[in-house]
N, C-alpha and C positions, 0 to 999 in steps of 0.2 A: 504494498500499500504505498503509497505518496500523497501527501497532502502540501499545500502552500497557504500560509499565514499570509493575510494582508492587515495591517493595523489600519482601522478605519475611526473615523470620526462620529458617525453614527450607524450601530448595526443595523436597525431597520430600513434605512434608506439604502443600504450598502446591499441588504438581499432584496429588495426591489429594485435596484440597477440591472444585478446582475440575474436576476428571473425575468425580469420584462424585457431586457435589450439582448439576452445571450441566451435563453432558454436554461438557465441552472434551477435546479430544484433544491428547495429548503430540507434539509434533512434532519437540524435540531435547530433550536434557539434557547439561547439562556439569557432570557430577559435584555436589559438592553448590553451586558458584559459581550458574547459571541454568540456567533450562528456560524452554522455550518451548511455549505449549500456543495452541490454537486453536478457535473455534469458529463457524462461520458466516464473517462478514468480519470478525470482533475475532480478533487476535493479542496476546496478553498474555506479556510478559517477564515471570519471576519469577525477581529479581535476588536472590542471598543474600548473608551478610555477606562471603565471600569472595571477590564480584563486583567487577568495577573500578567497575559502578555504585555503591556502597558504599562509597569510597575520601574519605577526606573530602576538602573542597574546601580550595582555598591560606587561606581566613580559619578553617579549624577546624573548620566546622559540617561533621557527617557527615548522611549523606541517613538516614533512617529512615521506618519504615511507620506506618500507623495515622491516617493526616490525614484530611481531610473530602473531598477530590477523589475522584471514585469513576467505576467504569463502571457504566452502568445495564442490565440483564437484563431484557428484556421476558419475561414469563413466563404464562403461565396458569392459571387456578384459584391462585392468589395465596393465599386463606388456607389450603390443604389443604396447599402448598409451605411455608407457614409453620410451620405446625404437625408436619410432616416434618423439617423442620430445626431445629427447637426439641429437637425428641425426641431429635437426632443429636446434642444440645450446640452447635448454633451460636450463636452469641451475638448479640443485636439491639440496636441504639441505641434502637429506638423502638417504638410500635406502629403496626399499618396505619392509614394519612390516606389521606382521599380529597378530591381535588381536580376543577376541571375537567375535567381532562384524563385521569382513571384513577385508580387507588389506588397507594400505593407503601409502601415499607418498609425500612430500611436495617440488613442485617447485616455481619458482620465476618470476614473470612478467619482462619486462624489467626495470623497477624502484626498482626492489627488492622487492616488495610486495609478499607475501604468498602464495599460495594456496595448499590445499591439495585436494589430487585425491584421492576417496575413491570408494572401490567396495566391497559393502556387501555381 
C-alpha cells in the first residue's frame, strides 16, 4: 500500500475539491482533523491544522501546505479539463506545456498544494 499525505487548511474543502473535480472517493473522515480519499491505487491523506501531522517539529518548524512536490493525475482531454477547472475557480501555476512524453499543467488545491495534470 502506498499513500501520500497533504497538509491542508480545510479538510472538508479539500475533500470536496478532490471528489468533485477528480473523482476521488471519501474513505474516512475524522472531523476537521483528517480525511482519507482514494482513486484507483492512490490513497491521499488530507491532514488539517488540528491533525497530529500538522504539529510543530522539535526545532519549531511547522508543516505547511503549498510546496512543489505533487501528485500526478493522468487525464484525458487536458485542454477541456483545464477550461472547466478554470471556470470553476481553480488556480493554475502555469499554462499547458508539452514535452517528449506528453502535456502537463500545474494547478493548486484549496490549500495551495500542487497537482500535475498530465496527458500522455
